[in-house]
C-alpha positions in Angstrom: 0.1 0.2 0.1 1.2 3.4 -0.9 2.6 5.4 2.0 0.1 8.7 2.3 2.2 12.4 2.2 1.8 13.7 5.7 4.8 15.3 6.0 6.2 18.8 4.4 9.2 20.7 4.1 8.8 24.5 3.9 12.7 26.1 2.5 12.3 29.5 4.2 16.0 30.4 5.2 16.9 33.1 2.2 17.3 36.5 3.2 14.6 38.2 0.9 17.2 40.9 -0.3 14.8 41.9 -2.9 12.7 43.1 -0.2 15.0 45.4 1.5 15.1 47.4 3.6 11.1 45.5 4.7 13.3 42.3 5.4 16.2 43.6 7.3 14.1 43.1 10.7 10.9 41.3 9.2 11.1 37.7 7.5 10.0 37.8 3.9 7.7 35.1 4.7 5.5 36.7 7.4 5.1 40.1 4.9 1.4 40.2 4.6 -0.8 39.6 1.8 -3.8 41.4 2.1 -4.0 40.4 5.8 -2.2 37.2 5.8 1.3 36.5 5.9 2.7 34.5 3.0 3.4 31.5 4.9 0.3 31.4 6.4 -1.2 30.7 2.4 1.3 27.9 2.1 0.2 26.5 5.4 -3.3 26.1 5.0 -2.7 24.8 1.1 -0.5 22.0 3.0 -3.3 21.4 5.7 -5.7 21.2 2.8 -3.6 18.3 1.2 -3.3 16.1 4.6 0.1 17.3 5.9 0.4 16.7 9.5 3.9 17.4 10.4 5.2 20.8 8.9 9.1 21.2 8.8 10.6 24.9 8.6 14.4 24.9 7.5 15.4 28.5 8.9 18.3 30.5 8.9 19.6 33.3 11.8 17.3 36.4 12.1 13.7 33.9 11.7 12.8 34.0 15.0 9.7 36.4 14.3 8.5 33.5 12.2 8.6 30.6 14.8 6.6 33.3 16.7 3.9 33.2 14.4 2.7 30.0 15.0 3.0 30.4 18.9 -0.3 31.0 20.9 -0.7 34.5 22.1 -3.0 33.8 25.4 -3.0 37.8 26.0 -4.1 38.6 22.6 -7.0 35.8 22.5 -8.1 36.8 26.0 -8.8 40.2 25.0 -10.5 39.1 22.1 -12.5 37.3 24.0 -13.6 39.3 26.9 -14.6 41.7 24.0 -16.8 39.3 22.1 -15.1 39.2 18.8 -15.1 35.7 18.2 -14.8 36.0 14.2 -11.2 37.5 14.9 -10.5 35.1 17.7 -11.1 32.4 15.5 -9.0 34.0 12.8 -6.5 34.3 15.1 -6.7 30.4 16.4 -6.2 29.2 13.1 -3.0 30.6 12.9 -1.6 28.2 15.9 -0.2 25.4 15.4 -0.5 22.1 17.7 2.6 21.2 19.9 5.1 18.5 18.0 3.3 19.6 14.5 6.2 22.1 13.7 9.7 21.7 13.8 12.6 24.0 12.8 16.0 23.0 11.2 18.6 25.6 10.6 20.3 25.8 7.3 23.7 27.1 8.2 25.1 28.0 4.7 23.3 29.2 1.6 24.3 26.3 -0.6 20.9 25.9 -2.5 17.4 24.5 -2.4 18.6 21.4 -2.7 21.0 21.7 0.1 17.8 23.2 2.2 15.6 20.5 1.8 18.3 17.7 2.4 18.9 19.7 5.9 15.6 17.9 6.8 16.8 14.4 5.8 16.2 12.9 9.3 12.8 14.1 10.2 11.5 12.6 6.7 13.1 9.2 7.1 11.8 6.6 4.7 8.4 8.8 4.0 7.0 10.4 1.0 7.1 14.2 1.6 5.9 17.6 0.2 8.1 20.7 -0.5 6.1 24.1 -0.5 7.9 27.1 -1.6 5.8 30.1 0.1 7.1 32.2 -2.6 4.8 30.9 -4.9 1.2 31.6 -3.9 -1.4 29.8 -6.4 -5.0 30.8 -6.0 -7.1 27.9 -7.3 -10.4 26.7 -6.3 -8.6 23.4 -5.3 -5.3 23.9 -3.4 -2.5 22.9 -5.7 -1.0 20.5 -3.4 -3.9 19.0 -2.6 -4.6 18.5 -6.2 -1.1 17.0 -6.6 -1.7 15.0 -3.7 -4.5 13.1 -5.5 -2.2 12.6 -8.8 -0.2 10.9 -6.6 -1.7 8.4 -5.3 -2.9 7.3 -8.7 1.2 7.4 -10.1 3.3 6.9 -7.4 7.0 8.3 -7.7 8.1 11.5 -7.7 5.5 14.6 -8.8 6.4 18.4 -9.7 3.9 21.2 -10.1 4.6 22.5 -13.9 3.0 25.6 -16.1 3.4 26.8 -19.2 5.7 30.1 -19.6 6.7 32.0 -22.6 9.8 30.5 -24.1 12.1 33.6 -23.8 11.5 33.0 -20.0 12.3 29.4 -19.6 15.7 30.2 -18.7 14.5 31.2 -15.3 13.2 28.0 -14.4 13.7 24.3 -13.8 12.3 23.4 -17.3 10.7 19.8 -17.9 12.2 17.4 -21.0 8.4 15.8 -22.2 8.2 12.2 -22.7 4.4 12.1 -23.1 2.2 14.8 -22.5 -1.3 13.4 -21.2 -2.6 16.6 -20.4 -2.6 17.1 -16.2 0.1 14.2 -15.9 3.2 14.6 -17.9 5.8 12.1 -17.9 9.4 13.2 -18.6 12.8 12.1 -20.0 14.9 15.0 -17.4 14.5 18.0 -16.1 17.0 21.3 -16.8 17.7 24.1 -14.3 17.8 27.2 -15.8 19.0 26.4 -19.3 20.9 28.8 -21.6 18.2 31.0 -23.7 17.1 29.2 -26.6 17.9 25.4 -25.5 14.8 25.0 -23.1 13.6 21.3 -23.7 10.1 22.7 -23.6 8.4 25.7 -22.0 6.8 23.4 -19.3 8.2 24.7 -16.4 8.8 23.4 -12.4 7.4 25.9 -9.6 7.4 25.5 -5.8 5.2 22.6 -5.5 6.8 18.9 -5.3 5.9 15.2 -4.0 9.2 13.6 -3.3 10.2 10.0 -2.4 12.7 9.2 0.1 15.4 8.1 -2.1 16.0 12.0 -3.7 17.3 12.7 -0.1 19.8 10.1 -1.2 20.5 11.9 -4.2 21.0 15.0 -2.7 23.4 13.6 0.0 25.9 12.6 -3.3 24.7 16.0 -5.0 27.5 18.3 -6.4 26.9 22.0 -7.0 24.8 22.8 -9.9 23.3 25.6 -12.1 24.3 28.8 -9.9 27.2 27.1 -7.7 24.2 25.4 -5.8 22.8 22.2 -4.8 19.9 22.0 -7.1 16.6 20.3 -6.0 16.1 19.5 -9.7 19.5 17.9 -10.2 18.5 15.6 -7.4 15.1 14.8 -9.1 16.1 14.2 -12.2 18.5 11.7 -11.0 15.7 9.3 -10.2 15.2 9.0 -13.8 18.7 7.2 -14.3 17.4 4.9 -11.5 14.2 4.1 -13.1 12.5 6.0 -10.8 9.1 7.3 -12.0 9.3 11.4 -12.1 5.6 13.1 -13.6 5.1 16.8 -14.0 1.5 18.1 -12.9 -0.4 20.6 -14.5 -2.2 22.3 -11.9 -5.4 24.0 -12.4 -4.9 28.1 -10.8 -3.1 30.7 -11.0 0.7 31.2 -9.8 1.9 34.4 -8.6 5.9 35.0 -7.8 5.6 36.9 -4.2 9.0 36.6 -4.5 9.5 39.5 -7.0 8.1 42.9 -6.4 6.1 42.9 -8.9 4.5 39.4 -8.5 3.7 40.2 -4.7 1.6 43.4 -5.8 -0.1 41.7 -8.5 -0.9 38.7 -5.9 -1.9 41.6 -3.5 -4.7 43.2 -6.0 -6.1 40.0 -7.3 -6.5 38.2 -3.7 -7.9 41.8 -2.4 -10.5 41.9 -5.4 -11.5 38.2 -4.6 -12.7 39.5 -1.0 -16.0 40.9 -0.6 -15.3 42.9 1.8 -12.5 45.1 -0.4 -13.5 43.9 -3.8 -16.0 47.0 -4.3 -13.8 49.5 -3.1 -10.5 48.5 -4.5 -11.8 48.0 -7.7 -13.4 51.9 -7.7 -9.9 53.1 -6.9 -8.2 51.3 -9.7 -11.1 52.3 -12.1 -10.3 55.9 -11.0 -6.6 55.5 -10.8 -6.7 54.1 -14.5 -8.8 56.8 -15.9 -6.8 59.5 -14.4 -3.6 57.8 -16.1 -4.8 57.8 -18.9 
């Protein structure tokens, strides 16, 4: 019987330099998208997919991230006393049960593959998910939940994939497609940030993965790849050489790159417009702004 995916790794050790000076004192992962930190969107998506154990790979200066998931008895008591039940529930939804969350330090910035490898002892011999909080996905059914349901049919390793303009493929890990079955794509290999014009397809890997424990073994022997870093893409591609199955999954939804300022702003507008309490005022403001600009 195939083991269920109940563990997820969240690599959050990056310095967030593209968002300086804000990230001088505030971890990028708790910068707010409308009224929730980026990391809360990732946690909610993981919970919807059945994840029970949450493993954060952090670095120095991420204490505020750990505090965010802790209980706040004084604030909860104040909300309860004032009868603000809706706010109290919102606050309590951010709490994590004791033992459900773990923090691992990545002491050297050696790449995404190295960050995932740092959590190897907590993964042991189980399949696991990897979620990059920078990639926020608006979807009717959360992206990771879609992937878990597909994984129950395919097994193996699975990466979320989306089509990108050919001229931008060199910014991503790209799939070398073997057989395209629509949602599920079997592959010959994966190339991390191929030179411009040399990408095997325009089907790019984005920040959601379901991986087998053998990927950890691959990472253990990996040498630095593109950018001088240990690439997770290379460790997944190595599975193909050992007759392991690797699939791309075309998810249903819209991905926002919140690791960039433009993507963060686009996500803010999109998520705000999806809110009943914000839509009308924001729409009116945007219409007025566009009219004045033209």
